[in-house]
N, C-alpha and C positions, 0 to 999 in steps of 0.2 A: 339785366344790364342796368346799371344806374349811372347817373352823372353826378359829379361833385364840382362842377365848374364854379358855381357861386361860392362854395366854401373855400376853394383854393384860389379864387381870384383869377381864374383862367379866362383868357379872351376867347370869344367865339371865332372859329375859323371857317373859311369858305371851302368849297369842294376842291378847288385847285390847290390851296394850301395843304389840305389834308391828303390829297392825292400825292403831292410832291413829298410830303413827310413819309407816307407809307412806302412809296417807291424807294426813297433813299434808305429807309430802315430795312426793307426786304432785301434790297441789293446788298446792303452791308452783311446781312446774315447769310446770304447764299454766295457771297464773295464774287459779285459781278458788278459791272458798271451800271449805274442807275439808268443811263440812256438806253440800255438794252432791254429794260423791263417793259413788256407789253401789258398795259393795265387791264386788258381783257383776256389774258392768258392765266390759267390757274398757277398760283405760286408754287404748287408742288411740281409743276413742269420745269421749274428752275432748280429743283432740289430742296425746296423748303420742307423741313421735317417737323415733327411735333415739338421738338425742343425749341426750334426757331419760332414756330407759331406761338408757343406759350411766351417766349421772350418778347415778341411783338405785342402780344396782349398786355403784358406787364408794362412795356414801354408806353402803350396807349393810355393805360391807367395813370402812370406817372406823369405823362405829358399833358393829357387832356382831361383826366379825372373820370374816365369811362371804364367801368368794371365789366369785363367780358367773361363769358363762360370759356372754359379751356378749349372747347371745340368750335368756337366761332369762326376761325379762319378756315375750317374744313367745310362749314355750312355756307360760308361766303368766300369762295376760293380765289377770287380775283381781286385786284386792287380796287377796281371800279365797284364791285359788289360790296366790298367792305365800306367804301366811301358812302355809297347810297344808304346802306344800313345805318351807319353812324349819323349821317345827316337827318335820317328820319326820326331820330330820338328826340324826345322833348324833355325838358327839365321835369323831374319828379317821376320819370318812368321807373317802374319796378325793376329789380335786378333781373337780368335776362334768364337766369336759371329758373326763376319763378314763372316767367312768361312762357317758357318752352315746355313746361311740364304738362 
């Protein structure tokens, strides 16, 4: 996983902003109201499939400059787990695919 925030001029976000963004995005892909998303429930419980998970990973890269491995949302299946993982990243962290080998 790598970050490109500096290169893209992205602002740092806090946990609540990131959580809100992820909830809204996930709700959009599974066609449900964001208020009904439990951040501690696996997104697959709402019908998130691999296509939607990859789409969210691409959206995260486009929005926040974070490059994720394609199976990240299966390794971190809840919104809160994804948020914790993303906030643990530091600038200059190697690509996630290298770290997990």
